[in-house]
N, C-alpha and C positions, 0 to 999 in steps of 0.2 A: 090710869083708873080703873078699874074694875069694881063696877059696885054690883053685889050680890045677897038673896039671902043665905041664911045656915042651910036650908032644903034645897038650893039649887046646886049643892056640891057634894059629893062623895069623895071617903079617902078609906085606905086602905093603911092601917097600923099592925105591923107584925107584932103577933103575940108573943112574948118572952118564954113562956112554956111550953111553945112548940119546938120539934128539933131540925126540922125544915129550914136551910137556910135561904134567909131572904139578901136581895141584895140592896146597898144602900139607896134610896130613890126616894124621891116624892111624887106619889100618884094620886092624881085628883081626875074626878071625872065629873059628865052633866047628871046630875042624879034625875032630872028630869024628863018624861019620854020624849025622844026626837031632841034631845039637848035644847039649849039655851045660849051656845055658843063661847060658854062660860072659859071652859077647856081650851078651844080652839084660839082664844085671845090670850090667854096663860102662856099655851104654846110659844105664842109668838114674841109676847114679852121676854119670854126666855131666852130664845134664840136671839133676839136684838141684843139684852143684857150682854150674852155671850160673846157676842162678835164685838162689843167695845172695850170687852173684857183682855181678849185676844190683839 
């Protein structure tokens, strides 16, 4: 489990009115200066989940 505040993470959402191509992805980043390690933890969790799936 990962606990965080909404101000800890930032996201990128594609603008449907923009003509630039955006690949399907989920982009999360530490919004706090220096980071708080949430992105790294989420990345590790996703990698572990992928290993279990395959």
